C-alpha positions as CSV (number, residue, x, y, z in Angstrom):
1,M,0.0,0.0,0.0
2,A,1.3,3.5,-0.9
3,D,2.0,6.0,1.7
4,P,-1.0,8.4,2.3
5,L,-0.8,11.8,0.6
6,P,-0.5,14.8,2.9
7,S,-3.8,16.7,3.5
8,F,-2.0,20.1,3.5
9,L,0.2,22.1,1.1
10,A,3.9,21.7,1.9
11,S,4.6,25.3,0.9
12,P,1.5,27.4,1.0
13,S,1.6,30.9,-0.5
14,R,0.6,33.9,1.5
15,P,-2.8,35.2,0.4
16,K,-3.4,38.8,-0.6
17,L,-6.2,39.1,1.9
18,K,-5.1,40.1,5.3
19,L,-7.2,38.6,8.1
20,P,-8.5,40.8,10.9
21,P,-6.7,40.7,14.3
22,G,-7.8,37.7,16.4
23,A,-9.0,35.7,13.3
24,C,-10.2,32.2,14.1
25,D,-9.9,29.0,12.1
26,A,-13.2,27.2,13.0
27,H,-12.5,23.6,12.0
28,V,-9.2,21.8,11.5
29,H,-7.8,18.3,12.2
30,V,-4.4,17.4,13.5
31,F,-3.1,13.9,12.4
32,G,-0.3,12.4,14.5
33,P,2.6,12.2,14.3
34,H,1.4,8.6,14.4
35,K,4.5,7.4,16.3
36,V,3.4,9.7,19.2
37,F,-0.4,9.6,18.7
38,P,-1.2,6.3,17.1
39,F,-4.1,6.0,14.7
40,A,-7.1,3.9,15.9
41,E,-7.0,0.2,14.8
42,N,-10.5,0.4,13.3
43,R,-10.0,3.8,11.7
44,P,-12.0,4.5,8.5
45,F,-8.9,6.0,6.7
46,T,-5.2,6.5,7.3
47,P,-3.9,10.1,6.7
48,A,-0.4,11.3,6.3
49,D,1.0,12.9,9.5
50,A,-0.2,16.5,9.8
51,P,1.2,17.5,13.2
52,K,0.4,20.6,15.3
53,E,3.7,22.2,14.2
54,K,2.5,22.3,10.6
55,L,-0.8,23.8,11.6
56,F,0.9,26.4,13.9
57,A,3.2,27.5,11.1
58,L,0.3,27.9,8.7
59,H,-1.7,29.9,11.2
60,A,1.3,32.1,12.0
61,M,1.8,32.8,8.2
62,L,-1.9,33.6,7.7
63,G,-2.3,35.6,10.9
64,I,-4.8,33.3,12.6
65,R,-4.8,33.6,16.4
66,H,-7.6,31.3,17.5
67,C,-8.6,27.8,16.3
68,V,-11.0,24.9,16.9
69,I,-9.3,21.6,16.5
70,V,-11.8,18.8,15.8
71,Q,-10.9,15.2,16.8
72,S,-10.7,13.0,13.7
73,T,-12.1,9.5,13.5
74,C,-8.6,8.2,12.4
75,H,-7.5,8.7,16.1
76,G,-10.8,7.2,17.4
77,F,-11.7,8.1,21.0
78,D,-8.0,8.8,21.9
79,N,-8.2,12.6,22.1
80,R,-4.6,13.2,23.2
81,V,-3.5,14.7,19.8
82,V,-6.2,17.4,20.2
83,A,-5.4,18.0,23.9
84,D,-1.7,18.2,23.1
85,A,-2.2,20.8,20.4
86,I,-4.6,22.9,22.5
87,A,-2.2,22.8,25.5
88,A,0.6,24.1,23.3
89,K,-1.4,27.2,22.4
90,K,-2.1,28.2,26.0
91,G,-5.8,29.2,25.7
92,D,-5.9,30.5,22.1
93,Y,-7.2,27.2,20.7
94,C,-10.0,25.0,21.8
95,G,-11.2,21.6,20.6
96,V,-14.0,19.2,19.9
97,A,-13.5,15.7,21.4
98,L,-14.8,12.4,20.0
99,L,-16.4,10.5,22.9
100,P,-18.1,7.2,23.1
101,A,-21.7,7.2,24.4
102,T,-20.4,5.3,27.5
103,V,-18.2,8.2,28.8
104,E,-18.9,9.3,32.4
105,A,-19.6,12.9,33.4
106,A,-16.2,13.2,35.2
107,E,-14.4,12.3,32.0
108,R,-16.4,14.5,29.8
109,G,-15.8,18.2,30.4
110,V,-17.4,19.2,27.0
111,D,-20.6,20.6,25.8
112,V,-22.0,19.4,22.4
113,L,-23.5,21.2,19.5
114,L,-24.7,18.7,16.9
115,L,-24.4,20.0,13.4
116,V,-25.4,17.1,11.2
117,P,-27.0,16.4,7.9
118,E,-30.8,16.0,8.3
119,E,-30.7,12.3,7.5
120,R,-28.3,11.6,10.4
121,A,-29.8,13.9,13.0
122,A,-31.9,11.2,14.7
123,E,-28.9,8.9,15.1
124,A,-26.7,11.7,16.5
125,V,-29.4,12.8,19.0
126,Q,-29.8,9.1,20.1
127,V,-26.1,8.9,20.9
128,I,-26.3,12.0,23.2
129,E,-29.6,10.9,24.8
130,A,-28.2,7.4,25.4
131,A,-25.2,8.9,27.2
132,N,-27.5,11.3,29.1
133,A,-29.6,8.4,30.4
134,R,-26.5,7.2,32.3
135,L,-25.1,10.5,33.4
136,E,-26.0,12.5,36.5
137,D,-24.8,15.7,34.9
138,K,-26.5,15.7,31.5
139,I,-24.6,16.7,28.3
140,P,-26.1,20.0,27.2
141,Y,-26.7,19.9,23.4
142,E,-28.6,21.5,20.6
143,S,-29.3,19.7,17.4
144,V,-29.1,21.8,14.2
145,T,-29.8,20.1,10.9
146,F,-29.2,21.1,7.4
147,P,-30.6,19.5,4.2
């Protein structure tokens, strides 16, 4: 099997548009490095490593200060890659964790906004409600669908 192709440009060019101060990148993924943050055994795909350092360099070049790092299914429920990147930015970045429905309230520490295609909304809400049935502190959520 061939090595996966990178999901980023190795040498991006600086755009002519200058972003406003405090600009936020609202959805990114960090992949690996897989030797430090292994990919899940049952992952749906295997990406090339795209570590936090590549993301930080891109954001520095673009003038992006804040970011939301979203856990990728290739890392499964092991959210360490997201937590590591967030910690490195000391409050300027936040993240979205991927959690199994069996997670306990003490492990959670996240709120959830479900933004899902209409045909998957019922399934997504069922996952949250199944978790809430077992939790003393309910997961606050809002379901937003789009066609």
